[in-house]
C-alpha positions, 0 to 999 in steps of 0.5 A: 484860201477860199477868196483867193481861188474864187477871185482868180476864177473871176478873173480867169472869167474876166479875161475869158470875155476880154479875150472874145472882143479881142479875137472878134477885133482880131478876126476884122483885123485880119480880114482888113488886111487882105487885098482886092484882087485876093477876094474871090468869095460870094455871100448869099443870104435868102430864108428860101433854103432851096433858093439858096441852094439853087444860087450856091451852086451857080455861081460855083460853077460859074465862077472860080470863087467861094460861095457861103450861104445861109437863110439867117440873116444873123449868121450872114452878118456874122459871116461878114464879119469874119470873112472878106467878100467881092458881092453880097447878094441878099434876100430884100425881104425877109423876117426880122432882118431884111437885106437892105438893114443886113446891108446897112448893119454891114456897113456899120460896122465896115466903116467904124473899123481902123482902117474903114472896111470896103463894103462889097457891092450887093444885089437884092433879089425879092419876089416883091419888085414893085414896092416902092422901098426897093425901088428906093434902095437902089439909089443907095450906095454899095446897092448895085442890082435888084432882080425879081423873083422868079428870075432867070440864073443867067441875068444873076450871073450878068450882074455878078460880072457887072459888079465884080468883073475880076471874078474870073468864069470857070472853063466852059458855059455856064450850067443853067440852061439859056433862059433857065429860070428860078421858077422851073427849076424850084421843083427841084427837090434837094436830097438830104 
């Protein structure tokens, strides 16, 4: 009896591992069924949490869309596998996985599922805009913009509109003042 119980629990455990893999594949399959016009979501990944919060709030106030934001590139990768996005906004220089590597990893996965998924356009942001690597990345397919920090929030909104003209603006004007930059808005402390 002991042998039977042990072998059935092993089978259950093995089945549970397989279920996890199938669940991931089914997430990708469900997401691949989403049409382009249904994509009203933007993914923001930047290790600066206050900047991530500012960008998210500005995007929500400007466009009729969902915004997923995280300071963690690994979690950003997981989100990109579970949901479909219209635009990616990634920080160029983050510890461990930078924005370019994150984009390359997502591109690899999207191109190896059946049917392949369309990789959303990427806008890179960084305090290191003069780096040769950042300029090289602008030549890569899918990289559609680069904004050096600090930048005017309106400039990011213009880039989003350029790469995703189908995103509906919220009625009224943007809540970011004309010429308002991140440099003069970083003193805002989020409430915890």
